Structure formats: structure tokens, C-alpha cells
N, C-alpha and C positions, 0 to 999 in steps of 0.2 A: 445616486450611488453607483460605483463603478460596477460591471456585470464581474462576479466572480470567475476565474479560472477552474476550469472544470477538469479536473484528472478521473480516469477511470481505471479501476482496477482488474486487471484481466489475466487469465491463462492463457499462455502460450501463443504463438503467433497468429492463429485465427483470432482468438479473443483482440489481439491487438490490431488487427485489422478490421474488424465489425466496429470498434471505438471509433479508431480514425474517420471511417468511412460515417459514422453517426454525428461526429463534428467534436470529438474530444480534443481538449487542448493539449492534452499529456496524457501518458498511459505509467500505471506500476505494472511493470511484465512481471508475472510469477509463474511457479509451476504449483500444483496442489493446493488450488483455492480451498478445497475441504478441510486443509489443514492450516488455514489462514495463509496460505502463500509461501512457497518454497523458492530458493535461488532457481531460477531457470537453466536448462542447459546452456552450456556454450554454443551449439547449434542453434538454438532458438535464437541467442542475442545476436551471432552472427546473419541469421536471416533477417531479423529484426532490423539491424543496421543497413541492409540492403533495400528494405520493403517500406520503413517506418518514412511517412511525411511530416510526424508531429513526436516531441522528444517522447522519448520513454525510459523509464527509470526502472532498472532491475532492484528486486529485493534480494538483501543478501543475509539469508536464514537457512542455515544448513539442516534444521531440522525442525519439527514441530515441537507443541508445548512451551516451556517457559523459556526466560530469555537471559539465563543463568548458564554460560557457556564453558566449556572444558577448556584447556590450553589448546588441545588439537583443533577444537572445533573453531577457537578463536583463530588461530594459524590458516585454517581453511578460509574463513572470512575475509583475512587479509591478503590472502592470495587472490583470490576471486576477486576483490576490488582491484587490485593490482593489474590482473588481467583486463578487466574492463576499461581501466584510465589507459591500456596502452592501445585497445581496441577502438578509441575514442567515443566510447559511450558518453553521455551528457549528465548524467546522475544516477547515484544510486539510494538504497532506502534499506537502514537496518537501525539497530538498537540493542543495548546491553544492559543488564542491571546487577546489582552485588545482590547478596543473599539477602540483605536487607530491605528490599525494593526500592532502592536508589539509585540513579545513574549510575554506571560504572564508569567516572570520568577517565582514568587513564587508557582504558580500552577503547572507549568512544574518540577520545582525541588522537589516538593512535592510527584508527581507523579514518578520521577524517584528514589526517596528514596523508594516509597512503593514498587517498582518495585525489588529492591535489588539486586541478580545476573543476573537478568534477563538483555538480551541486550535490548536497548531500540533505537528505530527509530522515528525521528519527519518526518509526513507525509506532505502532500503538501500544509498543512497550512502554511508553508515556503513561499509557493509561493502565498501566499495571504497577506504576509507584505508589509511594505512601503520600506524598504530598505534591500536588502539581506545581506549585509555585517554586519549591525547591529544584524539583525537576527541571523546569523551563530554566532556570537561572544556571543549571548544570550544563543545559545544553548549549546554552548562550557562550557560556565559556570555552565549550569544547569546538566552537565555530560551527556548529549545526546551523544549515540556514532555513530549516522548515520543520515543523512538528505537525504529525498526522494525531486525531484526538478526537474521541466521541464524547469528551467532557468526563472520562472517566466513570461512565454507564454503557450500559449496552447500546443504546440510541442516542442519536443527537436530540431527541425530542426531551429524554429523559435527563440529558447532559447540557441542557442549554445554559443554566445558570454556571456551570464550571467552563462552558465553552465560551461565554460573553467573559468570564473574569479571566481567561487565560488570552484572549486577544487583549484586553485590556492590559494584563502584567506584561505582554512583550512589548508593547509599546513601538511596534514598529523593528525592535532589534531581531528579530525572529519572524517568521512567517508562519501564520497558524491556518492549518487546512482542516476542516472540519470533515467529520466522516459518521457512519453510524446510521445504518437502515434509510439512507435519502433515497428520497425518488420524487416522481413528479407532484404528488400530493402533498409533500412537506419541506420540499427544498426550500422555495419561499420564505416560508416562515421560519426556518432555520438560518438564512441567507438575513433576515431583516433582525433577527433577535441578536445575531452574534456579530454581524458585521465582516465576518472574518473574509480576507480576499481570496482564499482559493477553496475549494469544495471537491470531496471525493468520495466515489460510489461505485460497487459492482452491481450493476443491473443484468442479474441472471436468470436464467429459465432451464428446465430439463428437456432433452428431446431423446427421443428412442435414437437406440444405436441403429448404424445400417446393417449390421449382421441379420442375414435372413434366417441363421440356423445358428440355434441355443444350446450349449451343451448342460443339462440340468444337473451334472453330476461332479462338478468341478466347481470350485471358486478360487477366484486368485487374489484376493488382499484382505480376506477376514471381515468382508463387508457383506451385506445382505446380497446373495447371488444375483437375485434381479436389478440391484445397481449398478451391476456389471456392466448391463445392458442398458444402462440411461446415460447420456452425457449432459453435464452441465455447463450451459456456454453463455457467452456476452451477447444478450439480446438488443439488436440495433435500435429496435422502434422504443424499448424502455430507455435505452440511453440518450436518443434524441430528444424523447417527452420530457425527460428531467433536465436536458439543458435548456431547452426551449422556457421551463418554468423557472429555471434560474436565472433567465436574463430577461424573465417579463417583468 
């Protein structure tokens, strides 16, 4: 079997540089991974263009939560995509659903057209649809090149049957990139069971803030105050170990 392409989901420029150094083939570039990934800033993207030696695909997601967007949110997504196309970014990641949990084909098609020559991935909005076969055909009709999926389950191991089914249904018409708590201990099993051409994971670890004085009286984000003095970052060793396992 040909070794799968490995994409790492990262937060910010430091995450991109860590994944790049660990041997990743590509990066999904996000802000706020604690919310599942939001659109990174234009400054982050410009810095990535200057420093990346591997492709990076920014996520286009204006907020956390569901994938049912208002007209204003959709316009924001379209504007972000057009800006990234003009900057010369190589790919983007997005997904939009209807209220009844189907792919919103008119809006997806409009964003694919706005992306122009950029490679388009549909993210795990796919996993929130009511019928994976129907959703897959809709993405193919929209011109999406790749779908990211955990098999409509929390983890790839739980979704193995659906992942294998998705790869079989794709028939090479769209790339299937599997995800869902992949690491060095299970990535080989998921690779063999699904025969997916691409694999995606975020190998994260918590580290203490570099701040040497903490104000115990102020919280900035509605989270546990102790959490504000922790950072969740991409772990180079974990990334490298999973890549080695995927290619062995």
C-alpha cells in the first residue's frame, strides 16, 4: 500500500512550524482549536506564506458551533476565500449545512467557485449530515476535492465501518481523509481497515504559560482561570511518532 499523505491540524504559526519540522505533508491552519478550529487571522496566513515549506490550508469557519450560517456569515466566508485566493494560498477548508443536516449545495458550490484554483476540502460538517452517501454525492457535485471524516463517530476506531464505506463510495471521485483521535497506537489499524489515501490528526499537549505572575482576581474568557495560564500546542514528538507508524 502507498503510504498515506499526512495532514496535521494546528493552531497558529507555531503549530504550523512544529508540524512542518515533524515531517507533516500538509497542515490545516486554524485559530482556536478548543472550538474545533476557526478562521486564522490574515496576519497568521501572511506569515505562513512567508515561512511554510509545505502546503497549508486555512479553515474558513467564522464561529464555533453548528454549520448553519447566516447571510452575513456566508458573505464573510466568501470574502475570506477570495482574499486567500488573491494571496496565493493553495487550499481552503469549509463546510455548510442546511437546517435538515444536508450539504447546502448552492452555498458550497458558490464557495468552491470563489476558491477558483485552490484545492477545497470539506471538513467534518460532513460528519454531522444525516446520510453520508447522500452527502458525499453532494460534495462531488459541488466540485469539492476532499472530505475530512471520522466516519460520523467521535473517533476513527468507532467509525471504521463508515470510513471504509465512504472510501468505497468515493470510487476515486473525491479524496477521503480520515481523522478521529488518531495517534501512533492506532493509525496503522485505521489505515489498513479503510485504505484511505490521506490521514489527519492534531497531536496536542498542554504546557504551562511562560507568565511568572498570575492575577488570581481576573478571568478573560469565561473559562477556568487556571486554564488561562496553560497553552495547548502541537507536540512535535507525537506528530513524528504517528507519521512513522502510518508509514510503517
